[in-house]
N, C-alpha and C positions, 0 to 999 in steps of 0.2 A: 708959105715959106718960099724965100728966095732962090730960084733955080740954081744960080752961083754956088750958094750954101750946100744943095741938096747934091751935086756934081761932086764936089770938092767930098764933102762928104761920102761918097761912093769909092771916089778915089782912094783916101785913106782904110776903107773898109776892104776896097781889091787888096791896096799894099799888106793890111793886116794876114787878109786869107793867106797872100803869097808866103809871106814870113814864116807862118804855119806851115803850109803845102807846098814847100817850093817846086816841087814837080809838077803843080795844075799851073798849064799856062795861061795866059790871057786868053787866048782864043777861046779856052775851056771854062774861063769864067764868064766870057760875055756870053757865049752858049748855053750856060746854066740859067742865065737873066735873072738871080734873083729864086729860084726855083730851089730849094733846100736839098730836096730828093734825089735834084739831078747833077748837083754838085755832090752830093754824097755816094753816088755813083762813078763820078770821074774821081775821085779819092779812093775809091776801093779799087778800082781798075786800076790806078798808076800807082799805090803801094801795095797792092794783093794784099789786102786786109779783109775781117771779116763786117759786114753789115752793122753787128754789133758793135765793133769794136770804132767803128766810123761813127754813128750816132752817139755814141759813149766820149769820143772826142770834140765833134762838134756841140755838144752840150756844154762840154768843157770850155771851150774856147769862147761862148758865149758867154758862159759866165764872166769869162776874166775882160769878155770887152764890156760889159756894164758894171763893171767896180770904178 
């Protein structure tokens, strides 16, 4: 796959993450580096919600992306 396409898709995905969880800043997304567990931890810390709620939110968000 073309590197430009991959880079573009990553930018779109980061934008969608920021739309959903606006308190998560770009540096935190970079630090998570695609690791879902780390991203979930960052969301949990920023929003003060339970682990289960974060997992549920991420699952719903992922479903929206694939529609």
